[in-house]
DRENROBA-165327 format. One record per residue: residue number from 1; residue in three letters; x, y, z of N, C-alpha, C, O, CB in turn. Coordinates in Angstrom, 1 decimal. Glycine has a CB too. Layout:
BEGIN
+-----+------+--------+--------+--------+--------+--------+--------+--------+--------+--------+--------+--------+--------+--------+--------+--------+
! seq ! type !   n_c1 !   n_c2 !   n_c3 !  ca_c1 !  ca_c2 !  ca_c3 !   c_c1 !   c_c2 !   c_c3 !   o_c1 !   o_c2 !   o_c3 !  cb_c1 !  cb_c2 !  cb_c3 !
+-----+------+--------+--------+--------+--------+--------+--------+--------+--------+--------+--------+--------+--------+--------+--------+--------+
! NUM !  ala !      X !      Y !      Z !      X !      Y !      Z !      X !      Y !      Z !      X !      Y !      Z !      X !      Y !      Z !
...
+-----+------+--------+--------+--------+--------+--------+--------+--------+--------+--------+--------+--------+--------+--------+--------+--------+
***
This chain:
BEGIN
+-----+------+--------+--------+--------+--------+--------+--------+--------+--------+--------+--------+--------+--------+--------+--------+--------+
! seq ! type !   n_c1 !   n_c2 !   n_c3 !  ca_c1 !  ca_c2 !  ca_c3 !   c_c1 !   c_c2 !   c_c3 !   o_c1 !   o_c2 !   o_c3 !  cb_c1 !  cb_c2 !  cb_c3 !
+-----+------+--------+--------+--------+--------+--------+--------+--------+--------+--------+--------+--------+--------+--------+--------+--------+
!   1 !  ala !  121.0 !  100.9 !   70.8 !  120.3 !  101.5 !   71.9 !  119.8 !  100.4 !   72.8 !  119.3 !   99.4 !   72.4 !  119.1 !  102.3 !   71.4 !
!   2 !  trp !  120.0 !  100.6 !   74.1 !  119.6 !   99.6 !   75.1 !  118.1 !   99.6 !   75.3 !  117.5 !  100.7 !   75.5 !  120.3 !   99.9 !   76.5 !
!   3 !  his !  117.4 !   98.5 !   75.1 !  116.0 !   98.4 !   75.3 !  115.5 !   97.4 !   76.3 !  114.3 !   97.0 !   76.3 !  115.3 !   98.1 !   73.9 !
!   4 !  tyr !  116.4 !   97.0 !   77.1 !  116.1 !   96.0 !   78.1 !  115.8 !   96.7 !   79.5 !  115.9 !   97.9 !   79.6 !  117.2 !   95.0 !   78.3 !
!   5 !  ile !  115.4 !   95.9 !   80.5 !  115.1 !   96.4 !   81.8 !  116.3 !   97.1 !   82.3 !  117.4 !   96.6 !   82.2 !  114.6 !   95.3 !   82.7 !
!   6 !  gly !  116.1 !   98.3 !   82.9 !  117.2 !   99.1 !   83.5 !  117.0 !   99.4 !   84.9 !  116.0 !   99.0 !   85.6 !  117.5 !  100.3 !   82.7 !
!   7 !  val !  117.8 !  100.3 !   85.5 !  117.8 !  100.8 !   86.8 !  116.5 !  101.5 !   87.1 !  116.1 !  102.3 !   86.2 !  119.0 !  101.7 !   87.2 !
!   8 !  pro !  115.7 !  101.4 !   88.1 !  116.0 !  100.5 !   89.3 !  115.3 !   99.2 !   89.2 !  115.5 !   98.3 !   90.1 !  115.5 !  101.2 !   90.5 !
!   9 !  ala !  114.6 !   98.9 !   88.1 !  113.8 !   97.6 !   88.0 !  114.7 !   96.4 !   87.8 !  114.3 !   95.3 !   88.0 !  112.9 !   97.7 !   86.8 !
!  10 !  asp !  116.0 !   96.6 !   87.5 !  116.9 !   95.4 !   87.4 !  117.6 !   95.0 !   88.6 !  118.4 !   94.1 !   88.6 !  117.9 !   95.7 !   86.3 !
!  11 !  ala !  117.4 !   95.8 !   89.7 !  118.1 !   95.5 !   91.0 !  117.6 !   94.1 !   91.6 !  116.4 !   93.8 !   91.4 !  117.9 !   96.6 !   92.0 !
!  12 !  ala !  118.5 !   93.4 !   92.2 !  118.1 !   92.2 !   92.9 !  117.1 !   92.4 !   94.0 !  117.2 !   93.3 !   94.7 !  119.4 !   91.4 !   93.5 !
!  13 !  gly !  116.0 !   91.6 !   94.0 !  115.0 !   91.7 !   95.0 !  113.9 !   92.7 !   94.7 !  113.0 !   92.9 !   95.5 !  115.6 !   92.1 !   96.3 !
!  14 !  val !  114.0 !   93.4 !   93.6 !  113.0 !   94.4 !   93.2 !  111.9 !   93.8 !   92.3 !  112.3 !   93.0 !   91.4 !  113.7 !   95.6 !   92.5 !
!  15 !  leu !  110.7 !   94.1 !   92.6 !  109.6 !   93.6 !   91.8 !  109.3 !   94.6 !   90.7 !  108.9 !   95.7 !   90.9 !  108.3 !   93.4 !   92.6 !
!  16 !  ala !  109.6 !   94.2 !   89.4 !  109.4 !   95.1 !   88.3 !  108.0 !   94.8 !   87.7 !  107.6 !   93.7 !   87.4 !  110.5 !   94.8 !   87.2 !
!  17 !  val !  107.3 !   95.9 !   87.4 !  105.9 !   95.9 !   86.8 !  106.0 !   96.5 !   85.4 !  106.4 !   97.6 !   85.2 !  104.9 !   96.6 !   87.7 !
!  18 !  gly !  105.5 !   95.7 !   84.5 !  105.4 !   96.2 !   83.1 !  103.9 !   96.5 !   82.8 !  103.0 !   96.2 !   83.6 !  105.9 !   95.1 !   82.1 !
!  19 !  ala !  103.7 !   97.1 !   81.7 !  102.4 !   97.6 !   81.3 !  101.9 !   96.8 !   80.1 !  102.6 !   96.5 !   79.1 !  102.3 !   99.1 !   81.0 !
!  20 !  ile !  100.6 !   96.5 !   80.1 !   99.9 !   95.8 !   78.9 !   98.8 !   96.8 !   78.4 !   98.4 !   97.7 !   79.1 !   99.3 !   94.5 !   79.3 !
!  21 !  asp !   98.4 !   96.5 !   77.1 !   97.4 !   97.3 !   76.5 !   96.0 !   96.6 !   76.7 !   95.9 !   95.6 !   77.4 !   97.7 !   97.5 !   75.0 !
!  22 !  gly !   95.0 !   97.2 !   76.0 !   93.7 !   96.6 !   76.1 !   93.5 !   95.2 !   75.6 !   92.5 !   94.6 !   75.9 !   92.7 !   97.5 !   75.5 !
!  23 !  lys !   94.4 !   94.8 !   74.8 !   94.4 !   93.4 !   74.2 !   95.2 !   92.4 !   75.0 !   95.3 !   91.3 !   74.7 !   94.9 !   93.5 !   72.8 !
!  24 !  gly !   95.8 !   92.9 !   76.1 !   96.6 !   92.0 !   77.0 !   98.0 !   91.8 !   76.5 !   98.7 !   90.9 !   76.9 !   95.9 !   90.7 !   77.1 !
!  25 !  glu !   98.4 !   92.7 !   75.5 !   99.8 !   92.5 !   75.0 !  100.7 !   93.6 !   75.6 !  100.2 !   94.7 !   76.1 !   99.8 !   92.7 !   73.4 !
!  26 !  arg !  102.0 !   93.4 !   75.6 !  102.9 !   94.3 !   76.2 !  102.8 !   95.7 !   75.5 !  102.8 !   95.8 !   74.3 !  104.4 !   93.8 !   76.1 !
!  27 !  ala !  102.6 !   96.7 !   76.3 !  102.6 !   98.1 !   75.7 !  103.9 !   98.4 !   75.1 !  105.0 !   98.0 !   75.6 !  102.2 !   99.1 !   76.8 !
!  28 !  ala !  103.9 !   99.2 !   74.0 !  105.1 !   99.5 !   73.2 !  106.1 !  100.2 !   74.1 !  107.3 !  100.0 !   73.8 !  104.7 !  100.4 !   72.1 !
!  29 !  phe !  105.7 !  101.0 !   75.1 !  106.7 !  101.7 !   75.9 !  107.2 !  100.9 !   77.1 !  108.2 !  101.4 !   77.7 !  106.0 !  103.0 !   76.4 !
!  30 !  ser !  106.7 !   99.7 !   77.3 !  107.1 !   98.9 !   78.5 !  108.3 !   98.1 !   78.1 !  108.3 !   97.4 !   77.1 !  105.9 !   98.0 !   78.9 !
!  31 !  ser !  109.3 !   98.2 !   79.0 !  110.6 !   97.5 !   78.7 !  110.4 !   96.0 !   78.7 !  109.5 !   95.5 !   79.3 !  111.6 !   97.9 !   79.8 !
!  32 !  val !  111.3 !   95.3 !   78.1 !  111.3 !   93.9 !   78.1 !  112.6 !   93.4 !   78.8 !  113.6 !   94.1 !   78.8 !  111.3 !   93.3 !   76.6 !
!  33 !  gly !  112.6 !   92.1 !   79.2 !  113.7 !   91.6 !   79.9 !  114.6 !   90.9 !   78.8 !  114.3 !   91.0 !   77.6 !  113.4 !   90.5 !   80.9 !
!  34 !  pro !  115.7 !   90.3 !   79.2 !  116.1 !   90.1 !   80.6 !  116.9 !   91.3 !   81.1 !  117.1 !   92.3 !   80.4 !  116.9 !   88.8 !   80.7 !
!  35 !  thr !  117.3 !   91.2 !   82.4 !  118.3 !   92.2 !   82.9 !  119.6 !   91.9 !   82.3 !  119.8 !   90.9 !   81.6 !  118.3 !   92.1 !   84.5 !
!  36 !  arg !  120.6 !   92.8 !   82.6 !  121.9 !   92.6 !   82.1 !  122.5 !   91.3 !   82.5 !  123.3 !   90.7 !   81.8 !  122.8 !   93.8 !   82.5 !
!  37 !  asp !  122.2 !   90.8 !   83.7 !  122.8 !   89.6 !   84.2 !  121.9 !   88.4 !   83.9 !  122.1 !   87.3 !   84.4 !  123.0 !   89.7 !   85.7 !
!  38 !  gly !  120.8 !   88.5 !   83.0 !  120.0 !   87.4 !   82.5 !  118.8 !   87.1 !   83.2 !  118.1 !   86.1 !   82.9 !  120.9 !   86.3 !   82.5 !
!  39 !  arg !  118.4 !   87.8 !   84.3 !  117.1 !   87.5 !   85.0 !  115.9 !   87.9 !   84.2 !  116.0 !   88.9 !   83.5 !  117.1 !   88.2 !   86.4 !
!  40 !  ile !  114.8 !   87.2 !   84.3 !  113.6 !   87.5 !   83.5 !  112.9 !   88.7 !   84.2 !  112.7 !   88.7 !   85.4 !  112.7 !   86.3 !   83.5 !
!  41 !  lys !  112.6 !   89.7 !   83.4 !  111.8 !   90.9 !   83.9 !  110.9 !   91.3 !   82.8 !  111.2 !   90.9 !   81.6 !  112.8 !   92.0 !   84.3 !
!  42 !  pro !  109.9 !   92.0 !   83.0 !  109.3 !   92.3 !   84.3 !  108.7 !   91.1 !   85.0 !  108.4 !   90.1 !   84.3 !  108.2 !   93.4 !   84.1 !
!  43 !  asp !  108.5 !   91.2 !   86.3 !  108.0 !   90.1 !   87.0 !  106.5 !   90.0 !   86.9 !  106.0 !   88.9 !   86.8 !  108.3 !   90.3 !   88.5 !
!  44 !  leu !  105.8 !   91.1 !   86.8 !  104.3 !   91.1 !   86.6 !  103.9 !   92.2 !   85.6 !  104.7 !   93.1 !   85.4 !  103.6 !   91.3 !   88.0 !
!  45 !  met !  102.8 !   92.0 !   85.1 !  102.2 !   93.0 !   84.1 !  100.8 !   93.4 !   84.5 !  100.1 !   92.6 !   85.1 !  102.2 !   92.4 !   82.6 !
!  46 !  ala !  100.4 !   94.6 !   84.3 !   99.1 !   95.1 !   84.6 !   98.7 !   96.2 !   83.5 !   99.6 !   96.7 !   82.9 !   99.0 !   95.7 !   86.0 !
!  47 !  pro !   97.4 !   96.4 !   83.4 !   97.0 !   97.5 !   82.5 !   97.7 !   98.8 !   82.7 !   97.7 !   99.3 !   83.8 !   95.4 !   97.7 !   82.5 !
!  48 !  gly !   98.2 !   99.4 !   81.6 !   98.9 !  100.6 !   81.8 !   98.9 !  101.5 !   80.5 !   99.6 !  102.5 !   80.4 !  100.3 !  100.4 !   82.2 !
!  49 !  asp !   98.2 !  101.0 !   79.5 !   98.2 !  101.7 !   78.2 !   96.8 !  102.2 !   77.9 !   95.8 !  101.4 !   77.8 !   98.7 !  100.9 !   77.0 !
!  50 !  met !   96.6 !  103.5 !   77.8 !   95.3 !  104.2 !   77.5 !   94.3 !  103.8 !   78.6 !   93.2 !  103.4 !   78.3 !   94.8 !  103.7 !   76.1 !
!  51 !  val !   94.7 !  104.0 !   79.8 !   93.9 !  103.8 !   81.0 !   93.0 !  105.0 !   81.3 !   93.6 !  106.2 !   81.3 !   94.7 !  103.4 !   82.3 !
!  52 !  val !   91.8 !  104.9 !   81.6 !   90.9 !  106.0 !   81.9 !   91.3 !  106.5 !   83.3 !   91.3 !  105.7 !   84.3 !   89.3 !  105.6 !   81.9 !
!  53 !  thr !   91.5 !  107.8 !   83.4 !   92.0 !  108.4 !   84.6 !   91.1 !  109.6 !   84.9 !   90.4 !  110.2 !   84.1 !   93.5 !  108.8 !   84.6 !
!  54 !  ala !   91.1 !  110.1 !   86.2 !   90.4 !  111.3 !   86.6 !   91.1 !  112.5 !   86.0 !   92.3 !  112.5 !   85.9 !   90.3 !  111.4 !   88.1 !
!  55 !  gly !   90.3 !  113.5 !   85.6 !   90.8 !  114.7 !   85.0 !   91.1 !  115.7 !   86.1 !   91.1 !  115.4 !   87.3 !   89.8 !  115.3 !   84.0 !
!  56 !  asn !   91.5 !  116.9 !   85.7 !   91.9 !  118.0 !   86.6 !   90.7 !  118.7 !   87.3 !   90.8 !  119.1 !   88.4 !   92.7 !  119.0 !   85.9 !
!  57 !  thr !   89.5 !  118.7 !   86.6 !   88.4 !  119.5 !   87.2 !   87.1 !  118.7 !   87.1 !   86.9 !  118.0 !   86.1 !   88.3 !  120.8 !   86.5 !
!  58 !  gly !   86.3 !  118.8 !   88.1 !   84.9 !  118.2 !   88.1 !   84.9 !  116.7 !   87.8 !   85.7 !  116.0 !   88.4 !   84.1 !  118.9 !   87.0 !
!  59 !  val !   84.1 !  116.3 !   86.9 !   83.9 !  114.9 !   86.6 !   84.7 !  114.6 !   85.2 !   84.3 !  113.6 !   84.6 !   82.5 !  114.5 !   86.5 !
!  60 !  glu !   85.6 !  115.4 !   84.9 !   86.3 !  115.2 !   83.6 !   87.1 !  113.9 !   83.7 !   87.7 !  113.6 !   84.7 !   87.3 !  116.4 !   83.4 !
!  61 !  leu !   87.2 !  113.1 !   82.6 !   88.0 !  111.9 !   82.5 !   89.0 !  112.1 !   81.4 !   88.8 !  112.9 !   80.5 !   87.1 !  110.7 !   82.2 !
!  62 !  gly !   90.1 !  111.4 !   81.5 !   91.1 !  111.4 !   80.5 !   91.7 !  110.0 !   80.3 !   91.3 !  109.1 !   80.9 !   92.2 !  112.4 !   80.9 !
!  63 !  leu !   92.7 !  110.0 !   79.4 !   93.4 !  108.7 !   79.1 !   94.9 !  109.0 !   79.4 !   95.4 !  110.0 !   79.0 !   93.2 !  108.3 !   77.6 !
!  64 !  ser !   95.5 !  108.0 !   80.1 !   96.9 !  108.1 !   80.4 !   97.6 !  106.8 !   80.1 !   96.9 !  105.7 !   80.2 !   97.2 !  108.6 !   81.8 !
!  65 !  ser !   98.9 !  106.8 !   80.0 !   99.6 !  105.6 !   79.8 !  100.9 !  105.6 !   80.5 !  101.5 !  106.7 !   80.7 !   99.9 !  105.3 !   78.3 !
!  66 !  gly !  101.4 !  104.5 !   81.0 !  102.7 !  104.4 !   81.7 !  102.7 !  103.2 !   82.7 !  101.7 !  102.8 !   83.2 !  103.0 !  105.7 !   82.4 !
!  67 !  thr !  103.9 !  102.8 !   83.0 !  104.1 !  101.8 !   84.0 !  103.7 !  102.3 !   85.3 !  103.4 !  101.6 !   86.3 !  105.5 !  101.2 !   84.0 !
!  68 !  ser !  103.8 !  103.7 !   85.4 !  103.4 !  104.3 !   86.7 !  101.9 !  104.2 !   86.9 !  101.4 !  104.4 !   88.1 !  103.8 !  105.8 !   86.6 !
!  69 !  leu !  101.1 !  103.8 !   86.0 !   99.7 !  103.5 !   86.2 !   99.5 !  102.0 !   86.4 !   98.6 !  101.6 !   87.2 !   98.9 !  103.9 !   84.9 !
!  70 !  ala !  100.4 !  101.2 !   85.8 !  100.3 !   99.7 !   86.0 !  100.6 !   99.3 !   87.4 !  100.0 !   98.4 !   88.0 !  101.2 !   99.0 !   85.0 !
!  71 !  ala !  101.6 !   99.9 !   88.0 !  102.1 !   99.5 !   89.3 !  101.0 !   99.7 !   90.4 !  100.8 !   98.8 !   91.2 !  103.3 !  100.2 !   89.7 !
!  72 !  pro !  100.4 !  100.9 !   90.5 !   99.4 !  101.0 !   91.5 !   98.1 !  100.2 !   91.3 !   97.4 !   99.8 !   92.2 !   99.0 !  102.5 !   91.7 !
!  73 !  met !   97.8 !   99.9 !   90.0 !   96.7 !   99.1 !   89.7 !   96.9 !   97.7 !   90.2 !   96.0 !   97.0 !   90.8 !   96.4 !   99.1 !   88.2 !
!  74 !  leu !   98.2 !   97.2 !   90.0 !   98.5 !   95.9 !   90.5 !   98.5 !   95.8 !   92.0 !   98.0 !   94.9 !   92.6 !   99.9 !   95.5 !   89.9 !
!  75 !  ala !   99.0 !   96.9 !   92.7 !   99.1 !   96.9 !   94.1 !   97.6 !   96.9 !   94.7 !   97.4 !   96.2 !   95.7 !   99.8 !   98.2 !   94.6 !
!  76 !  gly !   96.7 !   97.6 !   94.1 !   95.3 !   97.6 !   94.5 !   94.7 !   96.3 !   94.3 !   93.9 !   95.8 !   95.2 !   94.5 !   98.7 !   93.7 !
!  77 !  ala !   95.0 !   95.6 !   93.2 !   94.4 !   94.3 !   93.0 !   95.0 !   93.3 !   94.0 !   94.2 !   92.4 !   94.5 !   94.8 !   93.8 !   91.6 !
!  78 !  met !   96.2 !   93.4 !   94.4 !   96.8 !   92.5 !   95.3 !   96.3 !   92.7 !   96.8 !   96.1 !   91.8 !   97.6 !   98.4 !   92.6 !   95.3 !
!  79 !  ala !   96.0 !   94.0 !   97.1 !   95.5 !   94.3 !   98.4 !   94.1 !   93.7 !   98.6 !   93.5 !   93.9 !   99.6 !   95.4 !   95.9 !   98.6 !
+-----+------+--------+--------+--------+--------+--------+--------+--------+--------+--------+--------+--------+--------+--------+--------+--------+
***
């Protein structure tokens, strides 16, 4: 089974963001490099495992995980 970085994160010129857990270690679901052609990926890592998120109603909070949480967290930090 392929467990390396895949499309679209392996494209040339694309910034790939991986997820880390609360201990600063790579989250189990976050892919590892290299790409098929040997480039090091992911380029950057940000918190993305068990992140506190807003819930659906009122002031409810929840926990979510994913690189889809790591990327906007990194973008906000960079801004």
